[in-house]
C-alpha positions, 0 to 999 in steps of 0.5 A: 575446379569449378565445383570447389569454387561453387562450393565456396560461393555457396558457403559464402552465401550461407555465411552471409545469410547466417550473419544476417539472420543472427544480426536480425535475431540480436536486433529483435531481442534488443528491441524486445528487451528495451520495450519490456524494460520501458513497459516495466518502468511504466508499470512501476510508476503506476504501481508507485502512484497506487501505493502512494494513493493507498497510503494517503487514504490510510492516513486519512482513515486513521485521522478519521478513526482517531476523532471518533467516539470509541467504545473505550471512550464511552466506558471511561465516560460511564465510569466517570458518570457513575463515580459522580453519581456515587459522590453526589449520593454520599453528599446527599446522605451526609446532608440528610443525616445532618438534617435528621440529627438536627431534628432529633 
């Protein structure tokens, strides 16, 4: 009966070690998963801060660009200036024509 008893002891030892190995594996996986989740949450916080910073810079840039003298503004101002010049020329021509008629 001794060989059967030895076999049972060996099986018992193998089962104990297998349970220990499996428990160690599960514990290792759980620690890895917790560490990975924590690191990912830290990365998310960093990325969120970067995005917020970029949004702030973009908003500042938009404000800066809105306060600049743009091409469209220059074209509008040139059209207004040209219209004023034409208006002054017409008035000057009218005045000169009146003076000519008086002199005749």
